[in-house]
N, CA, C and O atoms as a printed pandas DataFrame, in Angstrom:
     atom_number atom_name residue_name chain_id  residue_number  x_coord  y_coord  z_coord
0              1         N          MET        A               1   89.983  -17.960   37.611
1              2        CA          MET        A               1   89.219  -17.976   36.381
2              3         C          MET        A               1   88.320  -19.211   36.313
3              4         O          MET        A               1   87.159  -19.127   35.910
4              5         N          ILE        A               2   88.872  -20.355   36.711
5              6        CA          ILE        A               2   88.091  -21.595   36.683
6              7         C          ILE        A               2   86.937  -21.512   37.677
7              8         O          ILE        A               2   85.833  -21.980   37.396
8              9         N          LYS        A               3   87.199  -20.910   38.851
9             10        CA          LYS        A               3   86.126  -20.759   39.841
10            11         C          LYS        A               3   84.996  -19.899   39.282
11            12         O          LYS        A               3   83.818  -20.194   39.486
12            13         N          ARG        A               4   85.366  -18.840   38.581
13            14        CA          ARG        A               4   84.356  -17.937   38.015
14            15         C          ARG        A               4   83.516  -18.664   36.961
15            16         O          ARG        A               4   82.294  -18.519   36.924
16            17         N          ILE        A               5   84.178  -19.441   36.112
17            18        CA          ILE        A               5   83.455  -20.211   35.089
18            19         C          ILE        A               5   82.519  -21.209   35.751
19            20         O          ILE        A               5   81.367  -21.357   35.342
20            21         N          PHE        A               6   83.022  -21.900   36.787
21            22        CA          PHE        A               6   82.189  -22.859   37.506
22            23         C          PHE        A               6   80.992  -22.161   38.140
23            24         O          PHE        A               6   79.870  -22.662   38.079
24            25         N          ALA        A               7   81.236  -20.999   38.749
25            26        CA          ALA        A               7   80.146  -20.257   39.391
26            27         C          ALA        A               7   79.095  -19.835   38.369
27            28         O          ALA        A               7   77.896  -19.924   38.631
28            29         N          LEU        A               8   79.548  -19.378   37.206
29            30        CA          LEU        A               8   78.598  -18.980   36.161
30            31         C          LEU        A               8   77.786  -20.165   35.661
31            32         O          LEU        A               8   76.577  -20.055   35.455
32            33         N          LEU        A               9   78.455  -21.303   35.467
33            34        CA          LEU        A               9   77.740  -22.509   35.039
34            35         C          LEU        A               9   76.749  -22.963   36.104
35            36         O          LEU        A               9   75.629  -23.365   35.789
36            37         N          PHE        A              10   77.165  -22.895   37.357
37            38        CA          PHE        A              10   76.299  -23.280   38.468
38            39         C          PHE        A              10   75.048  -22.403   38.491
39            40         O          PHE        A              10   73.931  -22.905   38.619
40            41         N          LEU        A              11   75.245  -21.090   38.368
41            42        CA          LEU        A              11   74.101  -20.184   38.389
42            43         C          LEU        A              11   73.217  -20.354   37.162
43            44         O          LEU        A              11   71.994  -20.247   37.253
44            45         N          PHE        A              12   73.836  -20.618   36.013
45            46        CA          PHE        A              12   73.035  -20.886   34.823
46            47         C          PHE        A              12   72.166  -22.115   35.044
47            48         O          PHE        A              12   70.982  -22.114   34.706
48            49         N          PHE        A              13   72.757  -23.165   35.613
49            50        CA          PHE        A              13   71.996  -24.379   35.891
50            51         C          PHE        A              13   70.849  -24.087   36.852
51            52         O          PHE        A              13   69.722  -24.533   36.633
52            53         N          LEU        A              14   71.138  -23.332   37.924
53            54        CA          LEU        A              14   70.085  -23.012   38.885
54            55         C          LEU        A              14   69.004  -22.147   38.249
55            56         O          LEU        A              14   67.816  -22.339   38.510
56            57         N          PHE        A              15   69.415  -21.192   37.414
57            58        CA          PHE        A              15   68.437  -20.351   36.735
58            59         C          PHE        A              15   67.554  -21.199   35.827
59            60         O          PHE        A              15   66.333  -21.041   35.821
60            61         N          PHE        A              16   68.167  -22.095   35.063
61            62        CA          PHE        A              16   67.413  -22.973   34.176
62            63         C          PHE        A              16   66.452  -23.837   34.983
63            64         O          PHE        A              16   65.288  -23.997   34.617
64            65         N          ALA        A              17   66.954  -24.394   36.086
65            66        CA          ALA        A              17   66.115  -25.248   36.929
66            67         C          ALA        A              17   64.956  -24.450   37.517
67            68         O          ALA        A              17   63.830  -24.942   37.595
68            69         N          ALA        A              18   65.237  -23.216   37.930
69            70        CA          ALA        A              18   64.193  -22.391   38.541
70            71         C          ALA        A              18   63.120  -22.019   37.534
71            72         O          ALA        A              18   61.941  -21.931   37.879
72            73         N          THR        A              19   63.523  -21.800   36.296
73            74        CA          THR        A              19   62.525  -21.425   35.304
74            75         C          THR        A              19   61.746  -22.633   34.804
75            76         O          THR        A              19   60.651  -22.480   34.264
76            77         N          GLN        A              20   62.292  -23.819   34.974
77            78        CA          GLN        A              20   61.615  -25.030   34.521
78            79         C          GLN        A              20   60.631  -25.555   35.560
79            80         O          GLN        A              20   59.518  -25.961   35.227
80            81         N          SER        A              21   61.051  -25.543   36.817
81            82        CA          SER        A              21   60.187  -26.109   37.845
82            83         C          SER        A              21   60.642  -25.683   39.227
83            84         O          SER        A              21   61.811  -25.833   39.580
84            85         N          VAL        A              22   59.718  -25.155   40.002
85            86        CA          VAL        A              22   60.044  -24.794   41.376
86            87         C          VAL        A              22   60.322  -26.051   42.183
87            88         O          VAL        A              22   61.035  -25.992   43.184
88            89         N          ASN        A              23   59.782  -27.171   41.773
89            90        CA          ASN        A              23   59.988  -28.428   42.479
90            91         C          ASN        A              23   61.341  -29.059   42.198
91            92         O          ASN        A              23   61.589  -30.192   42.612
92            93         N          ALA        A              24   62.210  -28.356   41.509
93            94        CA          ALA        A              24   63.531  -28.889   41.174
94            95         C          ALA        A              24   64.487  -28.794   42.351
95            96         O          ALA        A              24   65.694  -28.951   42.164
96            97         N          GLY        A              25   63.999  -28.546   43.541
97            98        CA          GLY        A              25   64.842  -28.490   44.726
98            99         C          GLY        A              25   65.093  -27.094   45.242
99           100         O          GLY        A              25   65.644  -26.931   46.330
100          101         N          LEU        A              26   64.704  -26.084   44.489
101          102        CA          LEU        A              26   64.891  -24.708   44.930
102          103         C          LEU        A              26   63.696  -24.264   45.761
103          104         O          LEU        A              26   62.550  -24.591   45.454
104          105         N          SER        A              27   63.983  -23.519   46.808
105          106        CA          SER        A              27   62.883  -22.948   47.579
106          107         C          SER        A              27   62.343  -21.739   46.815
107          108         O          SER        A              27   63.018  -21.221   45.926
108          109         N          PRO        A              28   61.150  -21.289   47.146
109          110        CA          PRO        A              28   60.621  -20.086   46.497
110          111         C          PRO        A              28   61.539  -18.871   46.682
111          112         O          PRO        A              28   61.581  -17.993   45.820
112          113         N          LEU        A              29   62.273  -18.817   47.799
113          114        CA          LEU        A              29   63.199  -17.702   48.010
114          115         C          LEU        A              29   64.370  -17.762   47.028
115          116         O          LEU        A              29   64.793  -16.735   46.498
116          117         N          HIS        A              30   64.891  -18.969   46.786
117          118        CA          HIS        A              30   65.952  -19.125   45.787
118          119         C          HIS        A              30   65.461  -18.625   44.423
119          120         O          HIS        A              30   66.169  -17.904   43.719
120          121         N          VAL        A              31   64.253  -19.017   44.072
121          122        CA          VAL        A              31   63.685  -18.652   42.769
122          123         C          VAL        A              31   63.500  -17.137   42.664
123          124         O          VAL        A              31   63.780  -16.555   41.615
124          125         N          ALA        A              32   63.036  -16.498   43.727
125          126        CA          ALA        A              32   62.850  -15.041   43.709
126          127         C          ALA        A              32   64.184  -14.323   43.493
127          128         O          ALA        A              32   64.228  -13.289   42.828
128          129         N          ILE        A              33   65.260  -14.862   44.047
129          130        CA          ILE        A              33   66.590  -14.274   43.831
130          131         C          ILE        A              33   66.979  -14.396   42.367
131          132         O          ILE        A              33   67.396  -13.420   41.745
132          133         N          VAL        A              34   66.843  -15.590   41.823
133          134        CA          VAL        A              34   67.214  -15.833   40.423
134          135         C          VAL        A              34   66.434  -14.914   39.490
135          136         O          VAL        A              34   66.967  -14.448   38.483
136          137         N          ASN        A              35   65.186  -14.658   39.822
137          138        CA          ASN        A              35   64.326  -13.828   38.976
138          139         C          ASN        A              35   64.427  -12.336   39.301
139          140         O          ASN        A              35   63.678  -11.535   38.742
140          141         N          PHE        A              36   65.346  -11.950   40.200
141          142        CA          PHE        A              36   65.509  -10.553   40.619
142          143         C          PHE        A              36   64.170   -9.952   41.047
143          144         O          PHE        A              36   63.867   -8.806   40.713
144          145         N          ASN        A              37   63.370  -10.720   41.784
145          146        CA          ASN        A              37   62.047  -10.265   42.194
146          147         C          ASN        A              37   62.062   -9.962   43.692
147          148         O          ASN        A              37   61.647  -10.784   44.508
148          149         N          TYR        A              38   62.547   -8.770   44.038
149          150        CA          TYR        A              38   62.675   -8.399   45.447
150          151         C          TYR        A              38   61.317   -8.303   46.140
151          152         O          TYR        A              38   61.187   -8.706   47.296
152          153         N          ASN        A              39   60.316   -7.778   45.456
153          154        CA          ASN        A              39   58.998   -7.646   46.090
154          155         C          ASN        A              39   58.439   -9.007   46.486
155          156         O          ASN        A              39   57.911   -9.168   47.587
156          157         N          GLU        A              40   58.553   -9.987   45.593
157          158        CA          GLU        A              40   58.100  -11.342   45.915
158          159         C          GLU        A              40   58.944  -11.923   47.045
159          160         O          GLU        A              40   58.415  -12.551   47.962
160          161         N          PHE        A              41   60.240  -11.713   46.977
161          162        CA          PHE        A              41   61.172  -12.193   47.991
162          163         C          PHE        A              41   60.780  -11.661   49.375
163          164         O          PHE        A              41   60.684  -12.420   50.339
164          165         N          LYS        A              42   60.559  -10.362   49.453
165          166        CA          LYS        A              42   60.183   -9.715   50.713
166          167         C          LYS        A              42   58.832  -10.225   51.212
167          168         O          LYS        A              42   58.658  -10.486   52.403
168          169         N          GLN        A              43   57.891  -10.362   50.301
169          170        CA          GLN        A              43   56.558  -10.843   50.663
170          171         C          GLN        A              43   56.619  -12.276   51.206
171          172         O          GLN        A              43   55.949  -12.601   52.186
172          173         N          LEU        A              44   57.416  -13.117   50.571
173          174        CA          LEU        A              44   57.579  -14.498   51.045
174          175         C          LEU        A              44   58.108  -14.520   52.475
175          176         O          LEU        A              44   57.595  -15.250   53.323
176          177         N          ILE        A              45   59.130  -13.723   52.735
177          178        CA          ILE        A              45   59.721  -13.690   54.078
178          179         C          ILE        A              45   58.728  -13.149   55.091
179          180         O          ILE        A              45   58.590  -13.705   56.180
180          181         N          GLU        A              46   58.039  -12.076   54.747
181          182        CA          GLU        A              46   57.060  -11.488   55.662
182          183         C          GLU        A              46   55.899  -12.433   55.951
183          184         O          GLU        A              46   55.229  -12.297   56.975
184          185         N          ASN        A              47   55.657  -13.391   55.054
185          186        CA          ASN        A              47   54.583  -14.360   55.257
186          187         C          ASN        A              47   55.088  -15.693   55.784
187          188         O          ASN        A              47   54.374  -16.695   55.735
188          189         N          GLY        A              48   56.326  -15.707   56.291
189          190        CA          GLY        A              48   56.815  -16.887   56.996
190          191         C          GLY        A              48   57.648  -17.881   56.220
191          192         O          GLY        A              48   57.852  -18.998   56.694
192          193         N          ALA        A              49   58.143  -17.520   55.039
193          194        CA          ALA        A              49   59.012  -18.443   54.298
194          195         C          ALA        A              49   60.252  -18.749   55.130
195          196         O          ALA        A              49   60.735  -17.893   55.871
196          197         N          ASP        A              50   60.757  -19.953   55.007
197          198        CA          ASP        A              50   61.926  -20.397   55.766
198          199         C          ASP        A              50   63.187  -19.747   55.209
199          200         O          ASP        A              50   63.647  -20.106   54.125
200          201         N          VAL        A              51   63.753  -18.782   55.955
201          202        CA          VAL        A              51   64.948  -18.076   55.486
202          203         C          VAL        A              51   66.192  -18.957   55.535
203          204         O          VAL        A              51   67.233  -18.587   54.991
204          205         N          ASN        A              52   66.096  -20.112   56.176
205          206        CA          ASN        A              52   67.215  -21.050   56.226
206          207         C          ASN        A              52   66.975  -22.284   55.356
207          208         O          ASN        A              52   67.617  -23.317   55.545
208          209         N          ALA        A              53   66.057  -22.174   54.410
209          210        CA          ALA        A              53   65.797  -23.286   53.484
210          211         C          ALA        A              53   67.054  -23.566   52.668
211          212         O          ALA        A              53   67.831  -22.661   52.364
212          213         N          VAL        A              54   67.235  -24.830   52.321
213          214        CA          VAL        A              54   68.394  -25.206   51.508
214          215         C          VAL        A              54   67.930  -25.862   50.208
215          216         O          VAL        A              54   66.885  -26.509   50.157
216          217         N          GLU        A              55   68.729  -25.678   49.169
217          218        CA          GLU        A              55   68.477  -26.329   47.888
218          219         C          GLU        A              55   68.728  -27.812   48.093
219          220         O          GLU        A              55   69.744  -28.190   48.677
220          221         N          GLU        A              56   67.830  -28.649   47.627
221          222        CA          GLU        A              56   67.862  -30.081   47.947
222          223         C          GLU        A              56   69.128  -30.798   47.500
223          224         O          GLU        A              56   69.671  -31.602   48.258
224          225         N          ASP        A              57   69.609  -30.534   46.299
225          226        CA          ASP        A              57   70.756  -31.279   45.779
226          227         C          ASP        A              57   72.085  -30.821   46.357
227          228         O          ASP        A              57   72.898  -31.646   46.773
228          229         N          SER        A              58   72.315  -29.506   46.387
229          230        CA          SER        A              58   73.616  -28.992   46.818
230          231         C          SER        A              58   73.666  -28.646   48.295
231          232         O          SER        A              58   74.748  -28.566   48.877
232          233         N          GLY        A              59   72.502  -28.438   48.912
233          234        CA          GLY        A              59   72.462  -28.045   50.314
234          235         C          GLY        A              59   72.803  -26.585   50.543
235          236         O          GLY        A              59   73.096  -26.185   51.670
236          237         N          ILE        A              60   72.767  -25.783   49.485
237          238        CA          ILE        A              60   73.114  -24.369   49.621
238          239         C          ILE        A              60   71.927  -23.600   50.207
239          240         O          ILE        A              60   70.800  -23.704   49.722
240          241         N          SER        A              61   72.203  -22.831   51.255
241          242        CA          SER        A              61   71.141  -22.075   51.909
242          243         C          SER        A              61   70.771  -20.856   51.073
243          244         O          SER        A              61   71.488  -20.483   50.145
244          245         N          VAL        A              62   69.654  -20.249   51.412
245          246        CA          VAL        A              62   69.206  -19.054   50.694
246          247         C          VAL        A              62   70.236  -17.933   50.854
247          248         O          VAL        A              62   70.548  -17.233   49.890
248          249         N          LEU        A              63   70.760  -17.763   52.066
249          250        CA          LEU        A              63   71.747  -16.708   52.297
250          251         C          LEU        A              63   73.033  -16.972   51.518
251          252         O          LEU        A              63   73.574  -16.060   50.892
252          253         N          ASP        A              64   73.525  -18.206   51.549
253          254        CA          ASP        A              64   74.716  -18.553   50.762
254          255         C          ASP        A              64   74.473  -18.281   49.276
255          256         O          ASP        A              64   75.331  -17.737   48.582
256          257         N          PHE        A              65   73.304  -18.666   48.813
257          258        CA          PHE        A              65   72.960  -18.479   47.405
258          259         C          PHE        A              65   72.954  -16.997   47.043
259          260         O          PHE        A              65   73.502  -16.605   46.013
260          261         N          ALA        A              66   72.335  -16.173   47.887
261          262        CA          ALA        A              66   72.288  -14.731   47.620
262          263         C          ALA        A              66   73.693  -14.135   47.601
263          264         O          ALA        A              66   74.007  -13.306   46.747
264          265         N          ILE        A              67   74.531  -14.555   48.538
265          266        CA          ILE        A              67   75.906  -14.050   48.583
266          267         C          ILE        A              67   76.640  -14.410   47.300
267          268         O          ILE        A              67   77.318  -13.566   46.715
268          269         N          ARG        A              68   76.512  -15.650   46.864
269          270        CA          ARG        A              68   77.181  -16.081   45.625
270          271         C          ARG        A              68   76.592  -15.388   44.403
271          272         O          ARG        A              68   77.322  -14.933   43.523
272          273         N          PHE        A              69   75.279  -15.313   44.358
273          274        CA          PHE        A              69   74.595  -14.772   43.185
274          275         C          PHE        A              69   74.947  -13.311   42.947
275          276         O          PHE        A              69   75.217  -12.912   41.814
276          277         N          PHE        A              70   74.945  -12.521   43.998
277          278        CA          PHE        A              70   75.133  -11.083   43.826
278          279         C          PHE        A              70   76.587  -10.642   43.800
279          280         O          PHE        A              70   76.856   -9.467   43.547
280          281         N          ARG        A              71   77.522  -11.525   44.050
281          282        CA          ARG        A              71   78.918  -11.103   43.995
282          283         C          ARG        A              71   79.601  -11.487   42.685
283          284         O          ARG        A              71   80.800  -11.254   42.533
284          285         N          LEU        A              72   78.878  -12.061   41.750
285          286        CA          LEU        A              72   79.494  -12.439   40.481
286          287         C          LEU        A              72   80.044  -11.241   39.723
287          288         O          LEU        A              72   81.142  -11.317   39.174
288          289         N          ASP        A              73   79.315  -10.149   39.681
289          290        CA          ASP        A              73   79.822   -8.942   39.029
290          291         C          ASP        A              73   80.826   -8.290   39.970
291          292         O          ASP        A              73   80.507   -8.002   41.124
292          293         N          GLN        A              74   82.022   -8.061   39.482
293          294        CA          GLN        A              74   83.074   -7.536   40.343
294          295         C          GLN        A              74   82.981   -6.030   40.562
295          296         O          GLN        A              74   83.389   -5.538   41.614
296          297         N          GLY        A              75   82.455   -5.291   39.591
297          298        CA          GLY        A              75   82.383   -3.848   39.729
298          299         C          GLY        A              75   81.230   -3.423   40.618
299          300         O          GLY        A              75   80.287   -4.181   40.843
300          301         N          ILE        A              76   81.317   -2.205   41.116
301          302        CA          ILE        A              76   80.220   -1.652   41.900
302          303         C          ILE        A              76   79.167   -1.174   40.907
303          304         O          ILE        A              76   79.419   -0.284   40.096
304          305         N          ASN        A              77   78.013   -1.764   40.983
305          306        CA          ASN        A              77   76.935   -1.386   40.075
306          307         C          ASN        A              77   75.602   -1.613   40.775
307          308         O          ASN        A              77   75.560   -2.080   41.913
308          309         N          LYS        A              78   74.545   -1.290   40.107
309          310        CA          LYS        A              78   73.219   -1.374   40.723
310          311         C          LYS        A              78   72.857   -2.798   41.131
311          312         O          LYS        A              78   72.181   -2.994   42.141
312          313         N          THR        A              79   73.297   -3.797   40.360
313          314        CA          THR        A              79   72.992   -5.187   40.708
314          315         C          THR        A              79   73.608   -5.565   42.045
315          316         O          THR        A              79   72.964   -6.221   42.863
316          317         N          ILE        A              80   74.852   -5.156   42.272
317          318        CA          ILE        A              80   75.513   -5.438   43.545
318          319         C          ILE        A              80   74.738   -4.777   44.677
319          320         O          ILE        A              80   74.503   -5.393   45.716
320          321         N          PHE        A              81   74.342   -3.522   44.475
321          322        CA          PHE        A              81   73.605   -2.828   45.515
322          323         C          PHE        A              81   72.234   -3.454   45.754
323          324         O          PHE        A              81   71.754   -3.463   46.888
324          325         N          GLN        A              82   71.600   -3.975   44.712
325          326        CA          GLN        A              82   70.322   -4.655   44.900
326          327         C          GLN        A              82   70.508   -5.883   45.780
327          328         O          GLN        A              82   69.646   -6.207   46.596
328          329         N          GLY        A              83   71.631   -6.562   45.611
329          330        CA          GLY        A              83   71.928   -7.725   46.439
330          331         C          GLY        A              83   71.954   -7.383   47.913
331          332         O          GLY        A              83   71.611   -8.212   48.756
332          333         N          PHE        A              84   72.361   -6.163   48.224
333          334        CA          PHE        A              84   72.383   -5.695   49.608
334          335         C          PHE        A              84   71.008   -5.842   50.248
335          336         O          PHE        A              84   70.906   -6.264   51.400
336          337         N          PHE        A              85   69.958   -5.503   49.523
337          338        CA          PHE        A              85   68.606   -5.561   50.086
338          339         C          PHE        A              85   68.183   -6.999   50.381
339          340         O          PHE        A              85   67.578   -7.269   51.419
340          341         N          TYR        A              86   68.498   -7.917   49.474
341          342        CA          TYR        A              86   68.170   -9.328   49.683
342          343         C          TYR        A              86   68.920   -9.870   50.902
343          344         O          TYR        A              86   68.323  -10.467   51.798
344          345         N          ILE        A              87   70.227   -9.654   50.920
345          346        CA          ILE        A              87   71.072  -10.191   51.990
346          347         C          ILE        A              87   70.697   -9.565   53.323
347          348         O          ILE        A              87   70.605  -10.266   54.331
348          349         N          ASN        A              88   70.481   -8.263   53.342
349          350        CA          ASN        A              88   70.109   -7.566   54.565
350          351         C          ASN        A              88   68.796   -8.104   55.130
351          352         O          ASN        A              88   68.685   -8.335   56.334
352          353         N          LEU        A              89   67.814   -8.301   54.273
353          354        CA          LEU        A              89   66.516   -8.812   54.712
354          355         C          LEU        A              89   66.654  -10.211   55.313
355          356         O          LEU        A              89   66.042  -10.519   56.335
356          357         N          LEU        A              90   67.458  -11.048   54.673
357          358        CA          LEU        A              90   67.690  -12.399   55.203
358          359         C          LEU        A              90   68.341  -12.347   56.579
359          360         O          LEU        A              90   67.907  -13.041   57.499
360          361         N          ILE        A              91   69.376  -11.531   56.724
361          362        CA          ILE        A              91   70.075  -11.422   58.008
362          363         C          ILE        A              91   69.129  -10.897   59.081
363          364         O          ILE        A              91   69.105  -11.410   60.200
364          365         N          ASP        A              92   68.353   -9.879   58.739
365          366        CA          ASP        A              92   67.412   -9.301   59.704
366          367         C          ASP        A              92   66.350  -10.294   60.156
367          368         O          ASP        A              92   65.756  -10.122   61.221
368          369         N          HIS        A              93   66.103  -11.331   59.357
369          370        CA          HIS        A              93   65.110  -12.348   59.712
370          371         C          HIS        A              93   65.751  -13.648   60.194
371          372         O          HIS        A              93   65.095  -14.689   60.230
372          373         N          GLY        A              94   67.039  -13.590   60.567
373          374        CA          GLY        A              94   67.690  -14.722   61.223
374          375         C          GLY        A              94   68.324  -15.765   60.334
375          376         O          GLY        A              94   68.635  -16.859   60.807
376          377         N          ALA        A              95   68.528  -15.468   59.059
377          378        CA          ALA        A              95   69.166  -16.443   58.168
378          379         C          ALA        A              95   70.629  -16.635   58.555
379          380         O          ALA        A              95   71.294  -15.705   59.014
380          381         N          THR        A              96   71.113  -17.854   58.362
381          382        CA          THR        A              96   72.519  -18.145   58.651
382          383         C          THR        A              96   73.197  -18.687   57.399
383          384         O          THR        A              96   72.580  -19.346   56.562
384          385         N          ALA        A              97   74.485  -18.386   57.302
385          386        CA          ALA        A              97   75.285  -18.883   56.177
386          387         C          ALA        A              97   75.878  -20.228   56.561
387          388         O          ALA        A              97   76.290  -20.429   57.703
388          389         N          ILE        A              98   75.921  -21.142   55.613
389          390        CA          ILE        A              98   76.524  -22.453   55.835
390          391         C          ILE        A              98   77.926  -22.473   55.249
391          392         O          ILE        A              98   78.889  -22.806   55.941
392          393         N          ALA        A              99   78.041  -22.118   53.983
393          394        CA          ALA        A              99   79.317  -22.235   53.271
394          395         C          ALA        A              99   80.036  -20.903   53.086
395          396         O          ALA        A              99   81.264  -20.872   53.008
396          397         N          GLU        A             100   79.306  -19.827   53.016
397          398        CA          GLU        A             100   79.886  -18.529   52.646
398          399         C          GLU        A             100   80.169  -17.645   53.861
399          400         O          GLU        A             100   79.926  -16.439   53.817
400          401         N          LYS        A             101   80.678  -18.231   54.937
401          402        CA          LYS        A             101   80.883  -17.460   56.167
402          403         C          LYS        A             101   81.896  -16.337   55.995
403          404         O          LYS        A             101   81.708  -15.249   56.539
404          405         N          GLU        A             102   82.962  -16.584   55.250
405          406        CA          GLU        A             102   83.971  -15.541   55.029
406          407         C          GLU        A             102   83.383  -14.386   54.222
407          408         O          GLU        A             102   83.615  -13.221   54.544
408          409         N          SER        A             103   82.631  -14.703   53.186
409          410        CA          SER        A             103   81.995  -13.659   52.374
410          411         C          SER        A             103   80.953  -12.906   53.182
411          412         O          SER        A             103   80.810  -11.692   53.039
412          413         N          LEU        A             104   80.228  -13.617   54.026
413          414        CA          LEU        A             104   79.235  -12.968   54.876
414          415         C          LEU        A             104   79.921  -12.006   55.835
415          416         O          LEU        A             104   79.432  -10.897   56.051
416          417         N          GLN        A             105   81.037  -12.412   56.410
417          418        CA          GLN        A             105   81.758  -11.531   57.329
418          419         C          GLN        A             105   82.241  -10.283   56.602
419          420         O          GLN        A             105   82.169   -9.181   57.147
420          421         N          HIS        A             106   82.732  -10.446   55.382
421          422        CA          HIS        A             106   83.155   -9.292   54.578
422          423         C          HIS        A             106   81.962   -8.360   54.348
423          424         O          HIS        A             106   82.093   -7.139   54.440
424          425         N          TYR        A             107   80.816   -8.938   54.053
425          426        CA          TYR        A             107   79.603   -8.141   53.849
426          427         C          TYR        A             107   79.241   -7.388   55.129
427          428         O          TYR        A             107   78.962   -6.190   55.090
428          429         N          LEU        A             108   79.246   -8.091   56.260
429          430        CA          LEU        A             108   78.880   -7.458   57.526
430          431         C          LEU        A             108   79.853   -6.341   57.892
431          432         O          LEU        A             108   79.450   -5.307   58.424
432          433         N          ASP        A             109   81.133   -6.556   57.604
433          434        CA          ASP        A             109   82.140   -5.536   57.890
434          435         C          ASP        A             109   81.897   -4.264   57.085
435          436         O          ASP        A             109   82.262   -3.174   57.524
436          437         N          ASN        A             110   81.287   -4.396   55.921
437          438        CA          ASN        A             110   81.061   -3.251   55.035
438          439         C          ASN        A             110   79.602   -2.806   54.984
439          440         O          ASN        A             110   79.244   -1.936   54.190
440          441         N          ARG        A             111   78.772   -3.392   55.816
441          442        CA          ARG        A             111   77.326   -3.146   55.764
442          443         C          ARG        A             111   76.975   -1.667   55.937
443          444         O          ARG        A             111   76.150   -1.137   55.192
444          445         N          GLU        A             112   77.587   -1.007   56.900
445          446        CA          GLU        A             112   77.262    0.392   57.156
446          447         C          GLU        A             112   77.706    1.281   55.994
447          448         O          GLU        A             112   76.991    2.204   55.605
448          449         N          ARG        A             113   78.886    0.999   55.446
449          450        CA          ARG        A             113   79.394    1.790   54.318
450          451         C          ARG        A             113   78.488    1.626   53.093
451          452         O          ARG        A             113   78.187    2.600   52.403
452          453         N          VAL        A             114   78.060    0.402   52.832
453          454        CA          VAL        A             114   77.174    0.154   51.690
454          455         C          VAL        A             114   75.836    0.851   51.902
455          456         O          VAL        A             114   75.284    1.440   50.973
456          457         N          SER        A             115   75.316    0.784   53.123
457          458        CA          SER        A             115   74.043    1.433   53.433
458          459         C          SER        A             115   74.135    2.939   53.200
459          460         O          SER        A             115   73.222    3.537   52.632
460          461         N          TYR        A             116   75.224    3.547   53.633
461          462        CA          TYR        A             116   75.419    4.983   53.428
462          463         C          TYR        A             116   75.479    5.312   51.935
463          464         O          TYR        A             116   74.864    6.277   51.480
464          465         N          THR        A             117   76.224    4.502   51.177
465          466        CA          THR        A             117   76.357    4.719   49.737
466          467         C          THR        A             117   75.002    4.617   49.048
467          468         O          THR        A             117   74.698    5.394   48.143
468          469         N          LEU        A             118   74.189    3.656   49.480
469          470        CA          LEU        A             118   72.858    3.494   48.893
470          471         C          LEU        A             118   71.996    4.719   49.150
471          472         O          LEU        A             118   71.320    5.212   48.246
472          473         N          ARG        A             119   72.020    5.206   50.379
473          474        CA          ARG        A             119   71.226    6.395   50.703
474          475         C          ARG        A             119   71.713    7.610   49.919
475          476         O          ARG        A             119   70.910    8.399   49.420
476          477         N          ALA        A             120   73.034    7.753   49.814
477          478        CA          ALA        A             120   73.614    8.910   49.127
478          479         C          ALA        A             120   73.302    8.902   47.635
479          480         O          ALA        A             120   73.146    9.961   47.027
480          481         N          ASN        A             121   73.213    7.723   47.048
481          482        CA          ASN        A             121   72.979    7.615   45.604
482          483         C          ASN        A             121   71.545    7.251   45.253
483          484         O          ASN        A             121   71.214    7.103   44.076
484          485         N          ASP        A             122   70.693    7.105   46.258
485          486        CA          ASP        A             122   69.278    6.793   46.059
486          487         C          ASP        A             122   69.074    5.570   45.172
487          488         O          ASP        A             122   68.272    5.600   44.238
488          489         N          TYR        A             123   69.815    4.477   45.474
489          490        CA          TYR        A             123   69.630    3.215   44.744
490          491         C          TYR        A             123   68.386    2.518   45.256
491          492         O          TYR        A             123   67.969    2.716   46.397
492          493         N          ARG        A             124   67.801    1.698   44.397
493          494        CA          ARG        A             124   66.730    0.771   44.734
494          495         C          ARG        A             124   65.715    0.728   43.662
495          496         O          ARG        A             124   64.731   -0.004   43.773
C-alpha cells in the first residue's frame, strides 16, 4: 500500500513537473507518456529521440518510466493496453530498462498474449 501511494505521488510530481516545464529534467518522451500522447511519442522516436534518455533528477529511463506509469492500474483496461504500444515501440527501437528489469521480463513473457488480446478486441 505504501509503495502504491509513493508511486502515485511520484507520478503526480512528474506530471506536475511535465506540465510546468519540459526543462524540469524530463525528456520529451517522458512528457509524451505523461500526456498520453502516443502520436507525438511515436513521431519523436521516428525522428531520432533518444529512447534511452533518463530523467535528470531520478535517473529513470523512458522505458522504466513507461513500465511504472502504465502498471499503476491493476485491472485489465484500455489504459493498460495503451501502455503496450508505448513499451513495444521503445523495445523495438532498442530501449533498455535500468530499474524495472523484473517488470520488463514479465511484460516480455506476456507480450504475445497481450498482442493477441489487442487484435481480438481491436484496442487502440
